[in-house]
VEXTORMI-11685 format. One line per 5 residues: number of its first residue (from 0); their letters; for each residue x, y, z of N, C-alpha, C. Coordinates in steps of 0.02 Angstrom, whole numbers, plus 50000, padded with zeros to 5 digits. Layout:
<pts>
NUM) A) X,Y,Z,X,Y,Z,X,Y,Z; ...
</pts>
This chain:
<pts>
0) MQFAR) 49183,55402,51994,49208,55334,51985,49284,55335,51985; 49314,55289,52022,49386,55284,52025,49410,55222,51987; 49462,55232,51950,49492,55177,51912,49555,55154,51947; 49566,55089,51945,49627,55062,51976,49687,55088,51938; 49736,55107,51975,49797,55134,51945,49837,55077,51912
5) QPDRQ) 49855,55089,51849,49894,55039,51814,49965,55037,51842; 49990,54977,51855,50057,54973,51883,50109,54997,51833; 50160,55027,51859,50215,55051,51818,50254,54991,51791; 50258,54986,51724,50293,54929,51694,50366,54929,51714; 50394,54988,51723,50465,54992,51743,50476,54958,51810
10) NNELT) 50427,54966,51856,50434,54937,51923,50421,54862,51924; 50392,54835,51869,50379,54764,51866,50440,54724,51848; 50491,54757,51821,50552,54721,51803,50591,54700,51865; 50625,54644,51860,50668,54623,51915,50722,54676,51926; 50738,54688,51988,50793,54734,52003,50859,54697,51993
15) TNRIE) 50912,54735,51982,50977,54704,51974,50998,54667,52038; 50975,54691,52095,50992,54658,52158,50961,54588,52162; 50899,54582,52139,50867,54516,52139,50902,54469,52091; 50922,54494,52033,50957,54451,51985,51024,54428,52014; 51059,54474,52047,51123,54455,52078,51113,54402,52131
20) AFSDG) 51061,54409,52172,51048,54361,52226,51033,54292,52197; 50991,54291,52145,50974,54227,52113,51036,54197,52081; 51075,54238,52047,51135,54214,52014,51185,54187,52064; 51192,54219,52121,51237,54194,52173,51218,54123,52194; 51153,54110,52198,51131,54043,52217,51151,53991,52164
25) VFAIA) 51144,54009,52101,51163,53964,52047,51238,53952,52047; 51277,54005,52056,51350,53998,52060,51369,53951,52117; 51337,53960,52175,51353,53919,52233,51339,53845,52220; 51283,53831,52188,51265,53761,52173,51314,53732,52122; 51329,53770,52069,51373,53745,52017,51443,53731,52044
30) ITLLI) 51468,53775,52086,51536,53767,52112,51539,53710,52163; 51483,53696,52196,51480,53640,52243,51476,53574,52206; 51440,53572,52150,51433,53511,52112,51501,53487,52084; 51548,53533,52076,51612,53513,52048,51648,53461,52091; 51645,53469,52156,51680,53422,52200,51647,53353,52199
35) LEIRL) 51582,53351,52182,51547,53287,52180,51569,53245,52120; 51604,53277,52073,51626,53239,52014,51690,53200,52028; 51721,53211,52086,51781,53172,52104,51758,53108,52138; 51773,53052,52107,51752,52987,52134,51809,52954,52172; 51791,52918,52225,51841,52880,52262,51871,52825,52217
40) PSQAD) 51935,52808,52227,51964,52752,52190,51924,52689,52202; 51921,52646,52151,51884,52583,52158,51916,52539,52211; 51876,52493,52237,51901,52447,52289,51958,52405,52262; 51954,52389,52197,52007,52348,52167,52073,52386,52165; 52071,52450,52148,52132,52491,52147,52163,52496,52217
45) ATHGS) 52120,52504,52267,52145,52511,52335,52172,52445,52362; 52145,52388,52336,52167,52323,52360,52236,52305,52332; 52247,52319,52267,52309,52300,52235,52367,52349,52247; 52354,52402,52281,52406,52451,52296,52385,52491,52357; 52428,52537,52376,52411,52578,52434,52356,52628,52416
50) LAAAL) 52322,52650,52467,52269,52700,52456,52299,52764,52429; 52358,52783,52454,52391,52844,52430,52404,52840,52355; 52428,52782,52332,52441,52774,52261,52376,52777,52221; 52324,52747,52248,52259,52749,52214,52232,52820,52209; 52241,52858,52262,52218,52928,52261,52258,52969,52211
55) LTIWP) 52321,52953,52203,52362,52990,52154,52342,52975,52082; 52314,52916,52071,52296,52898,52003,52238,52939,51976; 52200,52970,52020,52143,53010,51997,52161,53085,51994; 52226,53099,51984,52246,53170,51981,52211,53209,51926; 52191,53179,51868,52154,53219,51819,52089,53248,51847
60) SYFAY) 52058,53212,51894,51996,53238,51924,52012,53298,51968; 52069,53296,52004,52089,53354,52044,52102,53414,51999; 52137,53402,51944,52152,53456,51896,52089,53486,51869; 52042,53443,51847,51980,53468,51818,51940,53508,51869; 51940,53484,51931,51904,53519,51985,51933,53588,51998
65) IFSFA) 51999,53592,52006,52031,53656,52020,52021,53705,51963; 52030,53680,51901,52023,53723,51843,51952,53750,51838; 51903,53706,51843,51834,53728,51837,51812,53772,51896; 51837,53756,51955,51822,53798,52014,51847,53869,52001; 51908,53875,51973,51935,53941,51958,51892,53977,51906
70) IVGIY) 51868,53941,51856,51827,53972,51804,51762,53999,51833; 51727,53957,51872,51664,53980,51901,51676,54037,51950; 51731,54033,51988,51747,54087,52034,51761,54153,51999; 51797,54149,51943,51813,54209,51904,51749,54240,51877; 51704,54198,51851,51640,54224,51825,51599,54255,51881
75) WVNHH) 51601,54225,51941,51563,54253,51997,51589,54322,52015; 51655,54329,52019,51685,54394,52036,51667,54446,51982; 51673,54426,51919,51658,54473,51865,51583,54488,51859; 51542,54440,51880,51470,54453,51879,51453,54509,51927; 51483,54510,51986,51472,54565,52033,51501,54630,52005
80) YIFKI) 51558,54625,51972,51589,54684,51943,51544,54716,51890; 51518,54674,51844,51479,54702,51789,51411,54727,51811; 51385,54699,51866,51319,54721,51889,51323,54788,51926; 51383,54812,51938,51390,54881,51961,51383,54930,51903; 51391,54903,51843,51385,54944,51782,51313,54942,51755
85) YQKTD) 51281,54883,51760,51211,54878,51739,51168,54918,51788; 51127,54962,51761,51085,55005,51802,51013,54981,51808; 50990,54942,51760,50921,54918,51760,50918,54855,51717; 50859,54826,51715,50850,54764,51677,50789,54769,51633; 50781,54721,51589,50718,54712,51553,50709,54638,51539
90) HVFNL) 50657,54620,51505,50641,54549,51496,50695,54512,51457; 50719,54542,51404,50770,54509,51363,50835,54499,51404; 50853,54550,51441,50913,54546,51483,50906,54489,51534; 50848,54483,51565,50837,54430,51613,50846,54361,51582; 50819,54354,51521,50826,54289,51486,50899,54275,51467
95) LNLFF) 50935,54327,51447,51005,54318,51430,51046,54298,51491; 51030,54328,51548,51065,54310,51610,51049,54238,51629; 50987,54216,51618,50969,54147,51631,51007,54100,51585; 51015,54120,51523,51055,54079,51476,51127,54073,51500; 51155,54128,51524,51223,54126,51551,51227,54078,51611
100) LMCIS) 51178,54082,51656,51179,54039,51715,51170,53965,51695; 51131,53953,51642,51123,53885,51618,51191,53858,51594; 51230,53900,51561,51296,53879,51537,51343,53866,51595; 51338,53907,51647,51379,53895,51707,51359,53829,51741; 51294,53816,51744,51270,53755,51776,51290,53693,51736
105) FLPFP) 51301,53701,51671,51320,53645,51629,51393,53623,51639; 51434,53669,51665,51507,53657,51668,51527,53595,51709; 51492,53577,51764,51513,53516,51799,51513,53453,51756; 51470,53451,51705,51469,53391,51663,51532,53383,51621; 51553,53432,51581,51617,53424,51546,51676,53419,51593
110) TEVLG) 51669,53446,51654,51722,53438,51703,51731,53365,51722; 51675,53330,51732,51679,53259,51748,51708,53219,51690; 51688,53237,51629,51714,53203,51570,51790,53212,51566; 51813,53274,51579,51885,53287,51577,51922,53247,51630; 51896,53245,51690,51928,53209,51744,51932,53135,51732
115) RHLLD) 51882,53107,51700,51879,53035,51690,51918,53011,51629; 51923,53053,51578,51950,53029,51514,52011,53068,51489; 52039,53111,51530,52096,53151,51509,52155,53106,51488; 52165,53051,51523,52222,53007,51509,52206,52954,51456; 52145,52953,51433,52126,52905,51381,52147,52931,51313
120) VSEQR) 52203,52906,51288,52233,52933,51226,52184,52929,51168; 52147,52875,51163,52102,52866,51106,52043,52914,51107; 52027,52941,51167,51970,52986,51173,51991,53057,51194; 52056,53070,51194,52080,53134,51219,52055,53193,51177; 52053,53184,51112,52030,53238,51069,51957,53257,51085
125) TTIAF) 51915,53207,51090,51844,53220,51106,51837,53249,51176; 51875,53222,51223,51871,53245,51293,51887,53319,51299; 51944,53339,51271,51966,53408,51279,51923,53455,51237; 51904,53433,51177,51860,53475,51135,51794,53488,51170; 51766,53436,51202,51703,53444,51237,51711,53491,51297
130) YVFGL) 51767,53486,51332,51779,53530,51389,51786,53603,51366; 51824,53614,51313,51832,53682,51287,51764,53709,51264; 51723,53666,51235,51656,53686,51216,51617,53710,51278; 51627,53674,51334,51595,53695,51397,51619,53763,51421; 51682,53781,51405,51708,53847,51422,51683,53901,51374
135) LLPAI) 51672,53881,51311,51650,53928,51260,51579,53953,51273; 51536,53908,51297,51465,53926,51306,51455,53986,51352; 51482,53986,51414,51470,54045,51457,51504,54108,51429; 51559,54100,51393,51591,54159,51363,51545,54191,51311; 51512,54150,51271,51464,54175,51221,51405,54209,51256
140) AWFLT) 51378,54175,51306,51320,54203,51342,51338,54269,51375; 51398,54273,51405,51420,54335,51438,51425,54391,51386; 51455,54376,51329,51464,54426,51276,51396,54451,51250; 51350,54405,51237,51284,54424,51211,51247,54469,51261; 51252,54451,51326,51219,54492,51377,51248,54562,51379
145) WIYAC) 51314,54567,51375,51346,54632,51376,51327,54673,51314; 51329,54643,51255,51312,54678,51193,51241,54706,51196; 51195,54665,51222,51126,54689,51227,51121,54747,51275; 51154,54741,51333,51147,54793,51384,51181,54858,51365; 51238,54855,51330,51275,54916,51315,51254,54949,51250
150) SNYRL) 51216,54913,51208,51195,54942,51144,51153,55005,51156; 51178,55062,51130,51145,55127,51141,51134,55142,51215; 51179,55114,51257,51175,55124,51330,51106,55103,51356; 51081,55047,51330,51014,55025,51347,51004,55014,51422; 51052,54979,51454,51043,54961,51524,51102,54981,51567
155) IDAKL) 51152,55014,51539,51211,55032,51577,51209,55107,51594; 51254,55126,51638,51257,55196,51660,51275,55241,51601; 51234,55292,51590,51244,55338,51534,51308,55379,51541; 51336,55381,51602,51397,55420,51613,51461,55381,51598; 51454,55317,51581,51513,55278,51566,51547,55304,51503
160) SPSFV) 51613,55307,51505,51651,55330,51448,51642,55282,51389; 51630,55308,51329,51625,55264,51270,51687,55222,51259; 51745,55249,51273,51807,55211,51265,51809,55152,51313; 51783,55161,51374,51781,55106,51422,51732,55053,51399; 51675,55074,51372,51626,55026,51347,51656,54986,51289
165) RYLTR) 51692,55019,51245,51724,54984,51190,51778,54936,51215; 51813,54956,51268,51864,54913,51297,51834,54847,51322; 51779,54851,51358,51747,54790,51383,51720,54748,51325; 51693,54781,51275,51667,54745,51216,51722,54706,51182; 51779,54738,51173,51836,54704,51142,51860,54645,51185
170) QYGLA) 51864,54657,51250,51889,54605,51295,51843,54544,51295; 51778,54554,51300,51732,54499,51302,51726,54465,51234; 51729,54504,51181,51726,54475,51114,51788,54435,51098; 51846,54459,51120,51909,54424,51108,51910,54357,51144; 51882,54354,51204,51880,54291,51241,51840,54239,51202
175) VVIYL) 51784,54260,51172,51744,54213,51132,51784,54188,51072; 51818,54233,51039,51858,54214,50980,51912,54164,50999; 51947,54178,51054,52002,54135,51075,51976,54066,51095; 51921,54063,51132,51893,53998,51150,51870,53960,51088; 51843,53996,51039,51821,53964,50977,51881,53935,50939
180) VTLLV) 51934,53974,50934,51995,53950,50901,52024,53891,50940; 52022,53895,51006,52047,53840,51048,52008,53776,51036; 51943,53783,51025,51901,53725,51010,51923,53692,50945; 51940,53732,50895,51964,53705,50831,52032,53673,50840; 52075,53704,50881,52141,53675,50894,52134,53608,50929
185) ALIQP) 52084,53602,50973,52075,53540,51010,52061,53481,50965; 52035,53493,50906,52021,53439,50859,52085,53415,50825; 52139,53454,50831,52202,53436,50799,52256,53420,50851; 52265,53467,50898,52314,53460,50951,52280,53471,51019; 52249,53420,51047,52211,53429,51109,52253,53455,51168
190) GVALA) 52315,53431,51174,52357,53454,51229,52371,53529,51224; 52385,53553,51163,52397,53624,51153,52334,53664,51169; 52277,53638,51149,52214,53673,51162,52201,53680,51236; 52215,53627,51274,52204,53631,51347,52250,53682,51378; 52312,53685,51354,52360,53735,51381,52336,53806,51366
195) IAVGL) 52310,53817,51306,52284,53883,51287,52225,53902,51332; 52181,53854,51343,52122,53867,51384,52142,53884,51455; 52190,53848,51482,52214,53862,51550,52245,53932,51553; 52287,53948,51504,52319,54014,51504,52269,54071,51498; 52220,54063,51454,52170,54115,51445,52128,54124,51508
200) TFSFL) 52107,54069,51536,52064,54073,51595,52100,54107,51653; 52161,54088,51666,52197,54117,51723,52221,54188,51710; 52220,54209,51647,52235,54279,51632,52180,54325,51659; 52120,54297,51669,52065,54336,51696,52069,54344,51772; 52121,54316,51803,52130,54325,51875,52153,54395,51893
205) RPSRK) 52179,54431,51843,52202,54498,51858,52142,54542,51874; 52151,54594,51916,52095,54637,51935,52063,54671,51874; 51998,54677,51876,51961,54710,51822,51977,54785,51821; 51974,54813,51762,51987,54885,51755,51932,54925,51787; 51951,54977,51823,51902,55020,51856,51861,55057,51805
210) PVYLD) 51794,55059,51812,51752,55095,51764,51772,55169,51758; 51766,55194,51697,51784,55264,51683,51719,55301,51667; 51707,55356,51701,51646,55394,51692,51662,55464,51664; 51614,55490,51627,51619,55558,51601,51587,55606,51650; 51613,55667,51652,51583,55719,51693,51531,55755,51652
215) LPPA) 51470,55730,51656,51415,55759,51616,51379,55811,51657; 51358,55866,51626,51320,55917,51662,51253,55889,51681; 51225,55911,51737,51159,55886,51759,51105,55904,51707; 51057,55859,51698,51003,55870,51649,50957,55924,51673
</pts>
């Protein structure tokens, strides 16, 4: 009598390549939705002035679009970078990556709020605080995913230098702390908070540090 071979549970997990491909699709949709949040000037605005002047009046929408486009683009670049470090996946990791993608997909909404209400003095505190909250969410999700994957080298390359792993942990953790502090600042000085958020985000434009590996003897 022959028994059916039980499938290898390890092979049932999604490969990192499949996760990257799916994630690329989500990034592409999220970054495309950003441009849809820019609305044409109303007919009344165009009637009472030139079209050029009317287009200039919606500059907050341009700012919000460019800023959020840069954020999603930076996360996309770093997502490919970090997946060269991740060697395998498991169920919890897959769910954490989905949570991160959900946070990225949410970003077009606070982007629209920022573009529409940035110049509304009475609502500026709420507008900027909500936008910073939208930036905080993917930073938290990214940090949680990294902590889970690197804990005891669960899903990352065992040859990675511990000092390099600690470096990334500090970098990702610090980003969460700064965004959280920025959110608190937004409740007091919204303009200062937006400037901090812009500065922090564009600081991530610098090239990522090259992974450092140990020369371990073969097992």
